PQR file of N, CA, C, O and H, with PARSE charges and radii, in Angstrom:
ATOM      1  N   MET A   1      20.602  21.900 -38.926 -0.4000 1.5000
ATOM      2  CA  MET A   1      19.470  21.008 -38.922 -0.0000 2.0000
ATOM      3  C   MET A   1      19.089  20.723 -40.369  0.5500 1.7000
ATOM      4  O   MET A   1      18.941  21.648 -41.167 -0.5500 1.4000
ATOM      5  N   SER A   2      18.936  19.484 -40.699 -0.4000 1.5000
ATOM      6  CA  SER A   2      18.583  19.156 -42.081 -0.0000 2.0000
ATOM      7  C   SER A   2      17.085  18.999 -42.219  0.5500 1.7000
ATOM      8  O   SER A   2      16.403  18.534 -41.305 -0.5500 1.4000
ATOM      9  H   SER A   2      19.056  18.733 -40.050  0.4000 1.0000
ATOM     10  N   ASP A   3      16.599  19.385 -43.346 -0.4000 1.5000
ATOM     11  CA  ASP A   3      15.172  19.229 -43.638 -0.0000 2.0000
ATOM     12  C   ASP A   3      14.929  17.848 -44.208  0.5500 1.7000
ATOM     13  O   ASP A   3      15.590  17.419 -45.154 -0.5500 1.4000
ATOM     14  H   ASP A   3      17.153  19.762 -44.088  0.4000 1.0000
ATOM     15  N   ILE A   4      13.981  17.171 -43.624 -0.4000 1.5000
ATOM     16  CA  ILE A   4      13.624  15.839 -44.115 -0.0000 2.0000
ATOM     17  C   ILE A   4      12.394  15.994 -44.991  0.5500 1.7000
ATOM     18  O   ILE A   4      11.373  16.536 -44.568 -0.5500 1.4000
ATOM     19  H   ILE A   4      13.444  17.520 -42.857  0.4000 1.0000
ATOM     20  N   VAL A   5      12.506  15.521 -46.183 -0.4000 1.5000
ATOM     21  CA  VAL A   5      11.391  15.604 -47.118 -0.0000 2.0000
ATOM     22  C   VAL A   5      10.717  14.245 -47.138  0.5500 1.7000
ATOM     23  O   VAL A   5      11.350  13.223 -47.402 -0.5500 1.4000
ATOM     24  H   VAL A   5      13.335  15.080 -46.527  0.4000 1.0000
ATOM     25  N   THR A   6       9.432  14.250 -46.857 -0.4000 1.5000
ATOM     26  CA  THR A   6       8.691  12.993 -46.899 -0.0000 2.0000
ATOM     27  C   THR A   6       7.794  12.997 -48.115  0.5500 1.7000
ATOM     28  O   THR A   6       7.232  14.020 -48.506 -0.5500 1.4000
ATOM     29  H   THR A   6       8.917  15.081 -46.642  0.4000 1.0000
ATOM     30  N   GLN A   7       7.682  11.857 -48.679 -0.4000 1.5000
ATOM     31  CA  GLN A   7       6.843  11.717 -49.864 -0.0000 2.0000
ATOM     32  C   GLN A   7       5.548  11.045 -49.439  0.5500 1.7000
ATOM     33  O   GLN A   7       5.561   9.999 -48.790 -0.5500 1.4000
ATOM     34  H   GLN A   7       8.138  11.026 -48.361  0.4000 1.0000
ATOM     35  N   GLN A   8       4.455  11.645 -49.803 -0.4000 1.5000
ATOM     36  CA  GLN A   8       3.169  11.065 -49.462 -0.0000 2.0000
ATOM     37  C   GLN A   8       2.831   9.963 -50.445  0.5500 1.7000
ATOM     38  O   GLN A   8       2.923  10.133 -51.661 -0.5500 1.4000
ATOM     39  H   GLN A   8       4.445  12.495 -50.330  0.4000 1.0000
ATOM     40  N   VAL A   9       2.439   8.836 -49.893 -0.4000 1.5000
ATOM     41  CA  VAL A   9       2.040   7.709 -50.727 -0.0000 2.0000
ATOM     42  C   VAL A   9       0.532   7.769 -50.866  0.5500 1.7000
ATOM     43  O   VAL A   9      -0.182   7.830 -49.865 -0.5500 1.4000
ATOM     44  H   VAL A   9       2.364   8.697 -48.905  0.4000 1.0000
ATOM     45  N   PRO A  10       0.047   7.752 -52.080 -0.5600 1.5000
ATOM     46  CA  PRO A  10      -1.409   7.800 -52.251  0.2800 2.0000
ATOM     47  C   PRO A  10      -2.064   6.563 -51.638  0.5500 1.7000
ATOM     48  O   PRO A  10      -1.581   5.439 -51.773 -0.5500 1.4000
ATOM     49  N   VAL A  11      -3.169   6.815 -50.967 -0.4000 1.5000
ATOM     50  CA  VAL A  11      -3.903   5.725 -50.330 -0.0000 2.0000
ATOM     51  C   VAL A  11      -5.285   5.672 -50.971  0.5500 1.7000
ATOM     52  O   VAL A  11      -5.947   6.694 -51.151 -0.5500 1.4000
ATOM     53  H   VAL A  11      -3.561   7.728 -50.857  0.4000 1.0000
ATOM     54  N   SER A  12      -5.693   4.486 -51.301 -0.4000 1.5000
ATOM     55  CA  SER A  12      -6.984   4.340 -51.963 -0.0000 2.0000
ATOM     56  C   SER A  12      -8.123   4.534 -50.974  0.5500 1.7000
ATOM     57  O   SER A  12      -7.938   4.416 -49.763 -0.5500 1.4000
ATOM     58  H   SER A  12      -5.156   3.656 -51.154  0.4000 1.0000
ATOM     59  N   ASP A  13      -9.283   4.827 -51.498 -0.4000 1.5000
ATOM     60  CA  ASP A  13     -10.466   4.976 -50.651 -0.0000 2.0000
ATOM     61  C   ASP A  13     -10.760   3.688 -49.887  0.5500 1.7000
ATOM     62  O   ASP A  13     -11.180   3.721 -48.731 -0.5500 1.4000
ATOM     63  H   ASP A  13      -9.433   4.923 -52.482  0.4000 1.0000
ATOM     64  N   ALA A  14     -10.535   2.564 -50.545 -0.4000 1.5000
ATOM     65  CA  ALA A  14     -10.785   1.272 -49.892 -0.0000 2.0000
ATOM     66  C   ALA A  14      -9.843   1.083 -48.703  0.5500 1.7000
ATOM     67  O   ALA A  14     -10.249   0.579 -47.656 -0.5500 1.4000
ATOM     68  H   ALA A  14     -10.194   2.537 -51.485  0.4000 1.0000
ATOM     69  N   GLU A  15      -8.589   1.488 -48.869 -0.4000 1.5000
ATOM     70  CA  GLU A  15      -7.633   1.372 -47.772 -0.0000 2.0000
ATOM     71  C   GLU A  15      -8.014   2.316 -46.627  0.5500 1.7000
ATOM     72  O   GLU A  15      -7.936   1.953 -45.453 -0.5500 1.4000
ATOM     73  H   GLU A  15      -8.259   1.897 -49.720  0.4000 1.0000
ATOM     74  N   ASN A  16      -8.420   3.514 -46.988 -0.4000 1.5000
ATOM     75  CA  ASN A  16      -8.868   4.466 -45.962 -0.0000 2.0000
ATOM     76  C   ASN A  16     -10.082   3.926 -45.219  0.5500 1.7000
ATOM     77  O   ASN A  16     -10.161   4.025 -43.995 -0.5500 1.4000
ATOM     78  H   ASN A  16      -8.483   3.809 -47.941  0.4000 1.0000
ATOM     79  N   GLU A  17     -11.018   3.361 -45.954 -0.4000 1.5000
ATOM     80  CA  GLU A  17     -12.221   2.812 -45.321 -0.0000 2.0000
ATOM     81  C   GLU A  17     -11.869   1.644 -44.415  0.5500 1.7000
ATOM     82  O   GLU A  17     -12.407   1.530 -43.314 -0.5500 1.4000
ATOM     83  H   GLU A  17     -10.954   3.281 -46.948  0.4000 1.0000
ATOM     84  N   ALA A  18     -10.974   0.778 -44.865 -0.4000 1.5000
ATOM     85  CA  ALA A  18     -10.554  -0.366 -44.043 -0.0000 2.0000
ATOM     86  C   ALA A  18      -9.865   0.118 -42.769  0.5500 1.7000
ATOM     87  O   ALA A  18     -10.080  -0.432 -41.689 -0.5500 1.4000
ATOM     88  H   ALA A  18     -10.537   0.871 -45.759  0.4000 1.0000
ATOM     89  N   THR A  19      -9.042   1.141 -42.907 -0.4000 1.5000
ATOM     90  CA  THR A  19      -8.360   1.709 -41.737 -0.0000 2.0000
ATOM     91  C   THR A  19      -9.367   2.310 -40.774  0.5500 1.7000
ATOM     92  O   THR A  19      -9.279   2.105 -39.563 -0.5500 1.4000
ATOM     93  H   THR A  19      -8.867   1.587 -43.785  0.4000 1.0000
ATOM     94  N   MET A  20     -10.321   3.052 -41.312 -0.4000 1.5000
ATOM     95  CA  MET A  20     -11.354   3.660 -40.460 -0.0000 2.0000
ATOM     96  C   MET A  20     -12.162   2.587 -39.739  0.5500 1.7000
ATOM     97  O   MET A  20     -12.433   2.718 -38.546 -0.5500 1.4000
ATOM     98  H   MET A  20     -10.392   3.219 -42.296  0.4000 1.0000
ATOM     99  N   ARG A  21     -12.543   1.542 -40.440 -0.4000 1.5000
ATOM    100  CA  ARG A  21     -13.304   0.448 -39.802 -0.0000 2.0000
ATOM    101  C   ARG A  21     -12.488  -0.201 -38.689  0.5500 1.7000
ATOM    102  O   ARG A  21     -13.012  -0.500 -37.616 -0.5500 1.4000
ATOM    103  H   ARG A  21     -12.323   1.436 -41.409  0.4000 1.0000
ATOM    104  N   ALA A  22     -11.210  -0.413 -38.953 -0.4000 1.5000
ATOM    105  CA  ALA A  22     -10.341  -1.022 -37.940 -0.0000 2.0000
ATOM    106  C   ALA A  22     -10.220  -0.098 -36.729  0.5500 1.7000
ATOM    107  O   ALA A  22     -10.253  -0.556 -35.587 -0.5500 1.4000
ATOM    108  H   ALA A  22     -10.784  -0.170 -39.824  0.4000 1.0000
ATOM    109  N   LEU A  23     -10.080   1.197 -36.985 -0.4000 1.5000
ATOM    110  CA  LEU A  23      -9.980   2.149 -35.875 -0.0000 2.0000
ATOM    111  C   LEU A  23     -11.275   2.215 -35.074  0.5500 1.7000
ATOM    112  O   LEU A  23     -11.239   2.274 -33.845 -0.5500 1.4000
ATOM    113  H   LEU A  23     -10.053   1.569 -37.913  0.4000 1.0000
ATOM    114  N   PHE A  24     -12.408   2.207 -35.751 -0.4000 1.5000
ATOM    115  CA  PHE A  24     -13.690   2.217 -35.036 -0.0000 2.0000
ATOM    116  C   PHE A  24     -13.873   0.933 -34.229  0.5500 1.7000
ATOM    117  O   PHE A  24     -14.383   0.972 -33.109 -0.5500 1.4000
ATOM    118  H   PHE A  24     -12.438   2.159 -36.749  0.4000 1.0000
ATOM    119  N   ALA A  25     -13.464  -0.190 -34.785 -0.4000 1.5000
ATOM    120  CA  ALA A  25     -13.562  -1.465 -34.056 -0.0000 2.0000
ATOM    121  C   ALA A  25     -12.692  -1.420 -32.800  0.5500 1.7000
ATOM    122  O   ALA A  25     -13.110  -1.858 -31.728 -0.5500 1.4000
ATOM    123  H   ALA A  25     -13.049  -0.222 -35.695  0.4000 1.0000
ATOM    124  N   GLU A  26     -11.483  -0.887 -32.943 -0.4000 1.5000
ATOM    125  CA  GLU A  26     -10.583  -0.787 -31.787 -0.0000 2.0000
ATOM    126  C   GLU A  26     -11.146   0.184 -30.762  0.5500 1.7000
ATOM    127  O   GLU A  26     -11.066  -0.066 -29.559 -0.5500 1.4000
ATOM    128  H   GLU A  26     -11.143  -0.531 -33.813  0.4000 1.0000
ATOM    129  N   MET A  27     -11.709   1.282 -31.223 -0.4000 1.5000
ATOM    130  CA  MET A  27     -12.305   2.252 -30.315 -0.0000 2.0000
ATOM    131  C   MET A  27     -13.469   1.611 -29.550  0.5500 1.7000
ATOM    132  O   MET A  27     -13.610   1.822 -28.346 -0.5500 1.4000
ATOM    133  H   MET A  27     -11.774   1.486 -32.200  0.4000 1.0000
ATOM    134  N   SER A  28     -14.283   0.849 -30.230 -0.4000 1.5000
ATOM    135  CA  SER A  28     -15.401   0.162 -29.566 -0.0000 2.0000
ATOM    136  C   SER A  28     -14.897  -0.830 -28.538  0.5500 1.7000
ATOM    137  O   SER A  28     -15.428  -0.915 -27.431 -0.5500 1.4000
ATOM    138  H   SER A  28     -14.168   0.678 -31.209  0.4000 1.0000
ATOM    139  N   ARG A  29     -13.865  -1.582 -28.910 -0.4000 1.5000
ATOM    140  CA  ARG A  29     -13.287  -2.563 -27.989 -0.0000 2.0000
ATOM    141  C   ARG A  29     -12.753  -1.851 -26.744  0.5500 1.7000
ATOM    142  O   ARG A  29     -12.963  -2.315 -25.623 -0.5500 1.4000
ATOM    143  H   ARG A  29     -13.434  -1.513 -29.809  0.4000 1.0000
ATOM    144  N   LEU A  30     -12.069  -0.736 -26.941 -0.4000 1.5000
ATOM    145  CA  LEU A  30     -11.511   0.000 -25.810 -0.0000 2.0000
ATOM    146  C   LEU A  30     -12.605   0.603 -24.928  0.5500 1.7000
ATOM    147  O   LEU A  30     -12.472   0.632 -23.705 -0.5500 1.4000
ATOM    148  H   LEU A  30     -11.898  -0.359 -27.852  0.4000 1.0000
ATOM    149  N   GLU A  31     -13.676   1.080 -25.543 -0.4000 1.5000
ATOM    150  CA  GLU A  31     -14.794   1.618 -24.759 -0.0000 2.0000
ATOM    151  C   GLU A  31     -15.442   0.523 -23.919  0.5500 1.7000
ATOM    152  O   GLU A  31     -15.791   0.752 -22.761 -0.5500 1.4000
ATOM    153  H   GLU A  31     -13.784   1.057 -26.537  0.4000 1.0000
ATOM    154  N   GLU A  32     -15.603  -0.661 -24.496 -0.4000 1.5000
ATOM    155  CA  GLU A  32     -16.162  -1.786 -23.738 -0.0000 2.0000
ATOM    156  C   GLU A  32     -15.250  -2.164 -22.580  0.5500 1.7000
ATOM    157  O   GLU A  32     -15.720  -2.430 -21.474 -0.5500 1.4000
ATOM    158  H   GLU A  32     -15.319  -0.847 -25.437  0.4000 1.0000
ATOM    159  N   GLN A  33     -13.941  -2.188 -22.835 -0.4000 1.5000
ATOM    160  CA  GLN A  33     -12.986  -2.510 -21.771 -0.0000 2.0000
ATOM    161  C   GLN A  33     -13.037  -1.450 -20.678  0.5500 1.7000
ATOM    162  O   GLN A  33     -12.962  -1.771 -19.492 -0.5500 1.4000
ATOM    163  H   GLN A  33     -13.559  -1.972 -23.734  0.4000 1.0000
ATOM    164  N   MET A  34     -13.165  -0.195 -21.075 -0.4000 1.5000
ATOM    165  CA  MET A  34     -13.239   0.899 -20.098 -0.0000 2.0000
ATOM    166  C   MET A  34     -14.485   0.733 -19.225  0.5500 1.7000
ATOM    167  O   MET A  34     -14.417   0.947 -18.014 -0.5500 1.4000
ATOM    168  H   MET A  34     -13.226   0.066 -22.038  0.4000 1.0000
ATOM    169  N   GLU A  35     -15.603   0.361 -19.811 -0.4000 1.5000
ATOM    170  CA  GLU A  35     -16.825   0.138 -19.028 -0.0000 2.0000
ATOM    171  C   GLU A  35     -16.649  -1.028 -18.061  0.5500 1.7000
ATOM    172  O   GLU A  35     -17.087  -0.953 -16.913 -0.5500 1.4000
ATOM    173  H   GLU A  35     -15.658   0.188 -20.794  0.4000 1.0000
ATOM    174  N   ARG A  36     -16.010  -2.106 -18.519 -0.4000 1.5000
ATOM    175  CA  ARG A  36     -15.744  -3.241 -17.615 -0.0000 2.0000
ATOM    176  C   ARG A  36     -14.827  -2.804 -16.477  0.5500 1.7000
ATOM    177  O   ARG A  36     -15.036  -3.178 -15.323 -0.5500 1.4000
ATOM    178  H   ARG A  36     -15.655  -2.167 -19.451  0.4000 1.0000
ATOM    179  N   ASP A  37     -13.811  -2.011 -16.810 -0.4000 1.5000
ATOM    180  CA  ASP A  37     -12.881  -1.530 -15.784 -0.0000 2.0000
ATOM    181  C   ASP A  37     -13.597  -0.633 -14.781  0.5500 1.7000
ATOM    182  O   ASP A  37     -13.351  -0.725 -13.578 -0.5500 1.4000
ATOM    183  H   ASP A  37     -13.641  -1.708 -17.747  0.4000 1.0000
ATOM    184  N   ARG A  38     -14.484   0.235 -15.269 -0.4000 1.5000
ATOM    185  CA  ARG A  38     -15.244   1.108 -14.362 -0.0000 2.0000
ATOM    186  C   ARG A  38     -16.118   0.275 -13.428  0.5500 1.7000
ATOM    187  O   ARG A  38     -16.206   0.564 -12.235 -0.5500 1.4000
ATOM    188  H   ARG A  38     -14.684   0.310 -16.246  0.4000 1.0000
ATOM    189  N   ALA A  39     -16.757  -0.748 -13.966 -0.4000 1.5000
ATOM    190  CA  ALA A  39     -17.603  -1.614 -13.138 -0.0000 2.0000
ATOM    191  C   ALA A  39     -16.756  -2.330 -12.082  0.5500 1.7000
ATOM    192  O   ALA A  39     -17.175  -2.465 -10.932 -0.5500 1.4000
ATOM    193  H   ALA A  39     -16.685  -0.983 -14.935  0.4000 1.0000
ATOM    194  N   GLU A  40     -15.575  -2.784 -12.474 -0.4000 1.5000
ATOM    195  CA  GLU A  40     -14.683  -3.467 -11.526 -0.0000 2.0000
ATOM    196  C   GLU A  40     -14.213  -2.498 -10.440  0.5500 1.7000
ATOM    197  O   GLU A  40     -14.143  -2.867  -9.268 -0.5500 1.4000
ATOM    198  H   GLU A  40     -15.235  -2.674 -13.407  0.4000 1.0000
ATOM    199  N   ILE A  41     -13.896  -1.280 -10.818 -0.4000 1.5000
ATOM    200  CA  ILE A  41     -13.483  -0.272  -9.836 -0.0000 2.0000
ATOM    201  C   ILE A  41     -14.615  -0.001  -8.854  0.5500 1.7000
ATOM    202  O   ILE A  41     -14.385   0.100  -7.649 -0.5500 1.4000
ATOM    203  H   ILE A  41     -13.953  -0.979 -11.770  0.4000 1.0000
ATOM    204  N   GLU A  42     -15.822   0.115  -9.361 -0.4000 1.5000
ATOM    205  CA  GLU A  42     -16.977   0.366  -8.482 -0.0000 2.0000
ATOM    206  C   GLU A  42     -17.202  -0.821  -7.539  0.5500 1.7000
ATOM    207  O   GLU A  42     -17.512  -0.632  -6.363 -0.5500 1.4000
ATOM    208  H   GLU A  42     -16.009   0.033 -10.340  0.4000 1.0000
ATOM    209  N   ARG A  43     -17.045  -2.042  -8.060 -0.4000 1.5000
ATOM    210  CA  ARG A  43     -17.195  -3.237  -7.224 -0.0000 2.0000
ATOM    211  C   ARG A  43     -16.149  -3.232  -6.116  0.5500 1.7000
ATOM    212  O   ARG A  43     -16.457  -3.545  -4.966 -0.5500 1.4000
ATOM    213  H   ARG A  43     -16.794  -2.195  -9.015  0.4000 1.0000
ATOM    214  N   ILE A  44     -14.922  -2.880  -6.457 -0.4000 1.5000
ATOM    215  CA  ILE A  44     -13.843  -2.847  -5.465 -0.0000 2.0000
ATOM    216  C   ILE A  44     -14.101  -1.751  -4.437  0.5500 1.7000
ATOM    217  O   ILE A  44     -13.870  -1.956  -3.245 -0.5500 1.4000
ATOM    218  H   ILE A  44     -14.672  -2.626  -7.391  0.4000 1.0000
ATOM    219  N   ARG A  45     -14.574  -0.602  -4.878 -0.4000 1.5000
ATOM    220  CA  ARG A  45     -14.894   0.479  -3.926 -0.0000 2.0000
ATOM    221  C   ARG A  45     -15.966   0.042  -2.946  0.5500 1.7000
ATOM    222  O   ARG A  45     -15.857   0.281  -1.743 -0.5500 1.4000
ATOM    223  H   ARG A  45     -14.762  -0.436  -5.846  0.4000 1.0000
ATOM    224  N   THR A  46     -17.000  -0.598  -3.462 -0.4000 1.5000
ATOM    225  CA  THR A  46     -18.088  -1.071  -2.601 -0.0000 2.0000
ATOM    226  C   THR A  46     -17.570  -2.106  -1.610  0.5500 1.7000
ATOM    227  O   THR A  46     -17.898  -2.059  -0.424 -0.5500 1.4000
ATOM    228  H   THR A  46     -17.089  -0.793  -4.439  0.4000 1.0000
ATOM    229  N   GLU A  47     -16.765  -3.035  -2.100 -0.4000 1.5000
ATOM    230  CA  GLU A  47     -16.179  -4.056  -1.228 -0.0000 2.0000
ATOM    231  C   GLU A  47     -15.289  -3.415  -0.169  0.5500 1.7000
ATOM    232  O   GLU A  47     -15.313  -3.812   0.995 -0.5500 1.4000
ATOM    233  H   GLU A  47     -16.499  -3.073  -3.063  0.4000 1.0000
ATOM    234  N   ASN A  48     -14.508  -2.427  -0.579 -0.4000 1.5000
ATOM    235  CA  ASN A  48     -13.628  -1.726   0.352 -0.0000 2.0000
ATOM    236  C   ASN A  48     -14.431  -1.032   1.448  0.5500 1.7000
ATOM    237  O   ASN A  48     -14.058  -1.096   2.619 -0.5500 1.4000
ATOM    238  H   ASN A  48     -14.489  -2.104  -1.525  0.4000 1.0000
ATOM    239  N   GLU A  49     -15.519  -0.375   1.087 -0.4000 1.5000
ATOM    240  CA  GLU A  49     -16.364   0.299   2.083 -0.0000 2.0000
ATOM    241  C   GLU A  49     -16.940  -0.707   3.078  0.5500 1.7000
ATOM    242  O   GLU A  49     -17.006  -0.434   4.276 -0.5500 1.4000
ATOM    243  H   GLU A  49     -15.822  -0.323   0.135  0.4000 1.0000
ATOM    244  N   ALA A  50     -17.356  -1.870   2.575 -0.4000 1.5000
ATOM    245  CA  ALA A  50     -17.901  -2.902   3.467 -0.0000 2.0000
ATOM    246  C   ALA A  50     -16.818  -3.416   4.422  0.5500 1.7000
ATOM    247  O   ALA A  50     -17.081  -3.642   5.603 -0.5500 1.4000
ATOM    248  H   ALA A  50     -17.302  -2.092   1.601  0.4000 1.0000
ATOM    249  N   ILE A  51     -15.628  -3.594   3.914 -0.4000 1.5000
ATOM    250  CA  ILE A  51     -14.518  -4.060   4.757 -0.0000 2.0000
ATOM    251  C   ILE A  51     -14.181  -3.009   5.817  0.5500 1.7000
ATOM    252  O   ILE A  51     -13.959  -3.339   6.982 -0.5500 1.4000
ATOM    253  H   ILE A  51     -15.413  -3.411   2.955  0.4000 1.0000
ATOM    254  N   LYS A  52     -14.147  -1.746   5.402 -0.4000 1.5000
ATOM    255  CA  LYS A  52     -13.864  -0.680   6.364 -0.0000 2.0000
ATOM    256  C   LYS A  52     -14.924  -0.631   7.457  0.5500 1.7000
ATOM    257  O   LYS A  52     -14.592  -0.504   8.636 -0.5500 1.4000
ATOM    258  H   LYS A  52     -14.327  -1.477   4.456  0.4000 1.0000
ATOM    259  N   ALA A  53     -16.184  -0.731   7.080 -0.4000 1.5000
ATOM    260  CA  ALA A  53     -17.271  -0.685   8.063 -0.0000 2.0000
ATOM    261  C   ALA A  53     -17.164  -1.868   9.022  0.5500 1.7000
ATOM    262  O   ALA A  53     -17.324  -1.705  10.232 -0.5500 1.4000
ATOM    263  H   ALA A  53     -16.453  -0.835   6.122  0.4000 1.0000
ATOM    264  N   SER A  54     -16.899  -3.037   8.492 -0.4000 1.5000
ATOM    265  CA  SER A  54     -16.760  -4.232   9.324 -0.0000 2.0000
ATOM    266  C   SER A  54     -15.574  -4.098  10.276  0.5500 1.7000
ATOM    267  O   SER A  54     -15.671  -4.445  11.453 -0.5500 1.4000
ATOM    268  H   SER A  54     -16.769  -3.169   7.509  0.4000 1.0000
ATOM    269  N   THR A  55     -14.471  -3.599   9.765 -0.4000 1.5000
ATOM    270  CA  THR A  55     -13.273  -3.430  10.582 -0.0000 2.0000
ATOM    271  C   THR A  55     -13.514  -2.414  11.695  0.5500 1.7000
ATOM    272  O   THR A  55     -13.109  -2.630  12.838 -0.5500 1.4000
ATOM    273  H   THR A  55     -14.392  -3.317   8.809  0.4000 1.0000
ATOM    274  N   GLU A  56     -14.172  -1.313  11.362 -0.4000 1.5000
ATOM    275  CA  GLU A  56     -14.474  -0.295  12.372 -0.0000 2.0000
ATOM    276  C   GLU A  56     -15.401  -0.853  13.452  0.5500 1.7000
ATOM    277  O   GLU A  56     -15.217  -0.577  14.638 -0.5500 1.4000
ATOM    278  H   GLU A  56     -14.501  -1.138  10.434  0.4000 1.0000
ATOM    279  N   ALA A  57     -16.394  -1.639  13.039 -0.4000 1.5000
ATOM    280  CA  ALA A  57     -17.310  -2.237  14.017 -0.0000 2.0000
ATOM    281  C   ALA A  57     -16.553  -3.198  14.933  0.5500 1.7000
ATOM    282  O   ALA A  57     -16.790  -3.218  16.141 -0.5500 1.4000
ATOM    283  H   ALA A  57     -16.543  -1.863  12.076  0.4000 1.0000
ATOM    284  N   LYS A  58     -15.655  -3.987  14.372 -0.4000 1.5000
ATOM    285  CA  LYS A  58     -14.861  -4.915  15.188 -0.0000 2.0000
ATOM    286  C   LYS A  58     -13.954  -4.147  16.150  0.5500 1.7000
ATOM    287  O   LYS A  58     -13.788  -4.545  17.303 -0.5500 1.4000
ATOM    288  H   LYS A  58     -15.462  -3.971  13.391  0.4000 1.0000
ATOM    289  N   LEU A  59     -13.380  -3.067  15.681 -0.4000 1.5000
ATOM    290  CA  LEU A  59     -12.518  -2.257  16.535 -0.0000 2.0000
ATOM    291  C   LEU A  59     -13.312  -1.667  17.703  0.5500 1.7000
ATOM    292  O   LEU A  59     -12.838  -1.656  18.839 -0.5500 1.4000
ATOM    293  H   LEU A  59     -13.515  -2.744  14.744  0.4000 1.0000
ATOM    294  N   ILE A  60     -14.493  -1.188  17.425 -0.4000 1.5000
ATOM    295  CA  ILE A  60     -15.344  -0.639  18.497 -0.0000 2.0000
ATOM    296  C   ILE A  60     -15.656  -1.725  19.523  0.5500 1.7000
ATOM    297  O   ILE A  60     -15.582  -1.482  20.728 -0.5500 1.4000
ATOM    298  H   ILE A  60     -14.878  -1.196  16.502  0.4000 1.0000
ATOM    299  N   ARG A  61     -16.008  -2.928  19.046 -0.4000 1.5000
ATOM    300  CA  ARG A  61     -16.304  -4.031  19.974 -0.0000 2.0000
ATOM    301  C   ARG A  61     -15.073  -4.392  20.806  0.5500 1.7000
ATOM    302  O   ARG A  61     -15.183  -4.661  22.002 -0.5500 1.4000
ATOM    303  H   ARG A  61     -16.069  -3.125  18.067  0.4000 1.0000
ATOM    304  N   LEU A  62     -13.903  -4.395  20.166 -0.4000 1.5000
ATOM    305  CA  LEU A  62     -12.675  -4.698  20.907 -0.0000 2.0000
ATOM    306  C   LEU A  62     -12.385  -3.628  21.958  0.5500 1.7000
ATOM    307  O   LEU A  62     -11.995  -3.942  23.083 -0.5500 1.4000
ATOM    308  H   LEU A  62     -13.814  -4.176  19.195  0.4000 1.0000
ATOM    309  N   GLU A  63     -12.579  -2.365  21.584 -0.4000 1.5000
ATOM    310  CA  GLU A  63     -12.360  -1.275  22.546 -0.0000 2.0000
ATOM    311  C   GLU A  63     -13.334  -1.389  23.719  0.5500 1.7000
ATOM    312  O   GLU A  63     -12.955  -1.168  24.870 -0.5500 1.4000
ATOM    313  H   GLU A  63     -12.896  -2.110  20.670  0.4000 1.0000
ATOM    314  N   GLU A  64     -14.585  -1.732  23.424 -0.4000 1.5000
ATOM    315  CA  GLU A  64     -15.570  -1.905  24.494 -0.0000 2.0000
ATOM    316  C   GLU A  64     -15.183  -3.078  25.393  0.5500 1.7000
ATOM    317  O   GLU A  64     -15.295  -2.994  26.616 -0.5500 1.4000
ATOM    318  H   GLU A  64     -14.893  -1.911  22.490  0.4000 1.0000
ATOM    319  N   HIS A  65     -14.736  -4.154  24.787 -0.4000 1.5000
ATOM    320  CA  HIS A  65     -14.322  -5.328  25.553 -0.0000 2.0000
ATOM    321  C   HIS A  65     -13.109  -4.998  26.422  0.5500 1.7000
ATOM    322  O   HIS A  65     -13.044  -5.398  27.584 -0.5500 1.4000
ATOM    323  H   HIS A  65     -14.645  -4.222  23.794  0.4000 1.0000
ATOM    324  N   LEU A  66     -12.162  -4.276  25.858 -0.4000 1.5000
ATOM    325  CA  LEU A  66     -10.974  -3.876  26.613 -0.0000 2.0000
ATOM    326  C   LEU A  66     -11.373  -2.975  27.786  0.5500 1.7000
ATOM    327  O   LEU A  66     -10.846  -3.111  28.890 -0.5500 1.4000
ATOM    328  H   LEU A  66     -12.215  -3.951  24.914  0.4000 1.0000
ATOM    329  N   SER A  67     -12.291  -2.072  27.541 -0.4000 1.5000
ATOM    330  CA  SER A  67     -12.753  -1.188  28.606 -0.0000 2.0000
ATOM    331  C   SER A  67     -13.420  -1.987  29.717  0.5500 1.7000
ATOM    332  O   SER A  67     -13.221  -1.698  30.897 -0.5500 1.4000
ATOM    333  H   SER A  67     -12.720  -1.961  26.644  0.4000 1.0000
ATOM    334  N   THR A  68     -14.214  -2.993  29.345 -0.4000 1.5000
ATOM    335  CA  THR A  68     -14.882  -3.836  30.334 -0.0000 2.0000
ATOM    336  C   THR A  68     -13.837  -4.611  31.137  0.5500 1.7000
ATOM    337  O   THR A  68     -13.944  -4.702  32.360 -0.5500 1.4000
ATOM    338  H   THR A  68     -14.376  -3.228  28.387  0.4000 1.0000
ATOM    339  N   LEU A  69     -12.838  -5.164  30.469 -0.4000 1.5000
ATOM    340  CA  LEU A  69     -11.789  -5.915  31.156 -0.0000 2.0000
ATOM    341  C   LEU A  69     -10.973  -5.007  32.073  0.5500 1.7000
ATOM    342  O   LEU A  69     -10.587  -5.416  33.168 -0.5500 1.4000
ATOM    343  H   LEU A  69     -12.751  -5.090  29.476  0.4000 1.0000
ATOM    344  N   THR A  70     -10.713  -3.794  31.637 -0.4000 1.5000
ATOM    345  CA  THR A  70      -9.937  -2.857  32.454 -0.0000 2.0000
ATOM    346  C   THR A  70     -10.712  -2.492  33.714  0.5500 1.7000
ATOM    347  O   THR A  70     -10.132  -2.421  34.797 -0.5500 1.4000
ATOM    348  H   THR A  70     -11.027  -3.462  30.747  0.4000 1.0000
ATOM    349  N   ARG A  71     -12.021  -2.260  33.586 -0.4000 1.5000
ATOM    350  CA  ARG A  71     -12.825  -1.920  34.765 -0.0000 2.0000
ATOM    351  C   ARG A  71     -12.946  -3.107  35.707  0.5500 1.7000
ATOM    352  O   ARG A  71     -13.041  -2.926  36.921 -0.5500 1.4000
ATOM    353  H   ARG A  71     -12.493  -2.318  32.706  0.4000 1.0000
ATOM    354  N   ALA A  72     -12.945  -4.319  35.164 -0.4000 1.5000
ATOM    355  CA  ALA A  72     -13.088  -5.523  35.987 -0.0000 2.0000
ATOM    356  C   ALA A  72     -11.845  -5.774  36.836  0.5500 1.7000
ATOM    357  O   ALA A  72     -11.922  -6.380  37.905 -0.5500 1.4000
ATOM    358  H   ALA A  72     -12.869  -4.467  34.178  0.4000 1.0000
ATOM    359  N   ASN A  73     -10.709  -5.306  36.353 -0.4000 1.5000
ATOM    360  CA  ASN A  73      -9.456  -5.551  37.084 -0.0000 2.0000
ATOM    361  C   ASN A  73      -9.186  -4.406  37.955  0.5500 1.7000
ATOM    362  O   ASN A  73      -8.181  -4.395  38.666 -0.5500 1.4000
ATOM    363  H   ASN A  73     -10.646  -4.814  35.484  0.4000 1.0000
TER
END
């Protein structure tokens, strides 16, 4: 196995500050996107629960209707 020697390039304070600002900006952007994604997930969960409740209610009505038709025949 060969040892790889890396040479550190000096970075100015201004470059470090610019990098930090860019990283903080990206972090803020990602946090905002994460909040939007969480809100969308919650909206979808709520919509899903409403659909499930509606579907279950329709199924119950269909079962009741089928039972009524079966007794009628």
